[in-house]
N, C-alpha and C positions, 0 to 999 in steps of 0.2 A: 130460344133466346128471349123472345117477347114474353114468355110465361115467367122466366126468371126474373126479368125486369119488374114485372107486375108483383111477384112476391117480395121483391126488395122494397118497392114502393109501399106495399101493404105493411110489411115489417117496420119501415120508417114511420109510417103514419101511426101504427100501434105504439111505437116507442115514444113519439111526441104526445099521443093521448095519455100514456102511463105517467110521463113526467108532468103533464099538465095536472092530472089528478093528484099526484104527489105534491105538487106546489100548492094546489087549492087546500089539500089536507093540512100542510104545514102552516099555511096561513091562518086557517080556522083554529088550529091548536095553539098557535103562538100569539094570536091577537089578545086574548086575555092577559098574557104575560106582558106584552107590550103596553097594554093599557094600564096594568099595575105599575110598570116601570115609569111611565109618563106621569102617572099620579104621584110617584115618589119623588118627582123633580119640580113640582109646581107648588103653589101655596094652597092653603085651605079654601080660600075664596074661589080659586080657579076650579076647584073640585065641586063645591057645592052650588056654584052658579052656572048652570048649563049655557051654551054647550061647553063641555070640558075639552081642552086642547088635545090634539093627537100627536103633538110633537113634544120632545123634552124641553122642560123649562130651565131656568137659570139657578134653580135652588137645589141642585143635586148634592153638592157638597154639604150644605147646610142641613138638609133633611136627613142624610145618611150619618152625619156627625151627631145629630140629636138622637137618632134612633140607636146608634152604637153606644153612646156614652151616657145617655139619659133615659130614652125609651119612654113609655107611659107609665108603667109601674116598676119595671126592672130594666136596667141597661141590657140592650140586645146582645152586647159583646159577651156578658156574663151567661145569658141563656145559650148563646152559640157555644160557649165552652162546655156548659153542662151537657148539651145535646151531643157534642163530639166525643166527650168522655163516655156517655152512655152508649152511643152507637158503636164506638170502636171496642169498648168493653164487651158488649153483648155479641158483636160480630166475632171477635178473636175467640171469645169464650165458646161460642157455639162451634166454630171450626175445630178448636183444639179438642174439645169433648167429643164431638161427633167423629172425627177422624181417628181418635184413639179407641172409642167404642166399636167402630167398624173393624178396625185392626184386630181387636180382641175377639170379635165375633167370628171373623173369617179365619184367622190363622191360629187360634187357640182352641183346643179341644177340652171343654170342661162340662160337667153336668148342668144341664138347664140352659145351654148356650142358645139354642133356638127359642126357648121360652122367654129368655131375657130379650131377645131381638124382637119378638112379637109383642111383648109388653110395652117396649119402647115404640113400636110401630102403632099399637093402638092408642097412644096418647094423641095421635092425629085426629081421632074421632071425637075428642073433647075440645070444644072451643075454649079460648082463654077466659071467657066470662063465667064458665062453670067452675073453674078452679081458682078464680082471682080472690074470693073471700077467704078460703083457708090460707092461700098463699100470703094474703096480706096479714092474717092473724099470726102466721109464723114469723113474718118479717117484723111485726111489731114486738113480738116476745123476744126476738133476737136483737132489739134495739137498732133496727136497720132503717128506721124512718128518717127522712131528710138527710139522706147520705148517698154517695155514689155506689157503695156495695148494695144498698137497698134498690137502686135503680137498675143494677146490673145483674146480680146473682140470680134472682128468681127467673130471669128470662134466658139464661145461657144454655139451656138444654134445647136441642132441636132434633126431633125424630126425622124430619125430612132430610136434613143434611147427613144424619147417620145412615139412612136408607140409601142415599145417593152415593156415599163413599163405600158402602158395602157392595153395591152393584159394581162400582168401578173395580174395587179389589177382586171381585170374582172373575172379571175378564183378564186379569193378569196371568199369563201362562204359568203353569206349575214348574216349567224348567227354570225360570228365573229364581223360584224359591229354592229349588234343588241346588242351582249353581251357587247361591249365597250360602247355603248350608255347608256345601262342600268346601267353600272358602273360609269356613269358620266364623261367619257373621253371626253375631247374637241377634235375638229377635228385635231389639231396640236399634241395633246397627243397621239391619235390613229395613227397618221402618224409616230410618233417618236417610240412608244412602239410596234406597231404591224406591219406596212407596211415596215418599214426599216429592221427590223430583218428577215422577210419573203422574202425581196428582196436582201439579202446579196449575194447570189451566182450569181444572175443576174447582180448585181452591179460590182461584181469581173470580171465577163466575159466581161462586157462592158468596164471596166476599162483597161483591156489588150488590147482589140480591138482598143478603142479610143486612148490609149497611143501610140500605134505603128502607128496609122494614123496620130496623131499629130506630132510625132517625124519625120515622113517622109515628112512633109510639105516643099515644095520648092517654089512654085510659089508666095504664099501670103508673106512669109519672104523677098523673092527676091524684091518684089514691095515696102514693108513697111519700109524696112531698106536700108539706103545708107551708113552708117558708119561701117568701118570694125569691130569695137568692138561689134557691134550688130549682127554680122553674126551668124547663126546657123551652126551646123555641117554639114548638108546636103549641104547648100550653100558653106561652106568652102571647101568641097571635090571637088565641080564642079570648083571652082575658083582656085584650086591648079593645075589642068590640064593645060599644056602649050598651048599657041597659037602661030602658026607660028613656028619660029625658036628658040623659048624660051627654056631654059633648065628646066627640070623637076626633082625634087628631089624625086625620086620614092620611096626609103625607108620611107621617112616621110609621103608621100601620102598613101602608103600601111598601115602604122602604124595608120594614121588618120582613114582609112576605117575600121580597126579592132576595134579601139576605139569606132567608131560610132555605131557599132553593139552590143556593150557590154550592154548599159542600156536596150534596148528592150529585149534582151535575158534574162537578169537577171529578169526582170518584168514577163516574160513568165515562167521562171523556178520557181520563188518564188510563183506565183499565179496559178501554173499549176492544182493543185487539185480543187481549187475553180472555176477556168476558165472551165474545163471539166465538172464539176458538174453543173455549171450555164448553160451549152450548153445542157446537156441531161436531166436534172431533170425536171420532169413534174409534180409532186404532191408537193404541199406546205403545 
């Protein structure tokens, strides 16, 4: 009995140490975010004259209103809209194209089927920077500069998502396919009524990952857009920083940084359950 009590005490101590480590890690990670939030609620003088306050100031509404509707070069509201359109377009495009590609590779028998798959898979070996110049040239010839199709279309193919959906479809028992065929289901009906429902959690997990990836795009929007009204939020933050002896409106910059974090955070929070389930679920 004494030995069991000792084990319980050790387990309890380990639990407290684990939680303490988690709390310390959270504080370290969140402090820069808190610092940026505080900086977005105070005046310029409070930031440039040390020590900077560690608690929010009274100018939250004023600074965020200026950021959303005025900004430094472009209103943040406009840049948030551009980033949302780009991120949703790229994410949905990647998922639709990848799941259809995986469906064709797994369930249709045609010449060169595996060659097509491995050609898609080999594109993972090529970083974006290698193919960005020819991609830009094609987009320019198609008159896609400074447009939402130009931001979205060149980035909607995903070899990773195609590979993940293919591996998922390979785990589906052949009995389900045979039962659907006996019931007279067409290939697209089988795809719609069976594969999509069974892929729901994987689609949710990929949606979160791909949305964050698309939201954080910087290099391609920087090349494809030249007009300020087409700037994305990530581009806008970079352009707000001063060069040389220019003056920086730090409260607006910090407010913009906080606003830029909100959409990805909201996506993760609202889809957290499906996201985690899609990563750990093994049985379909």
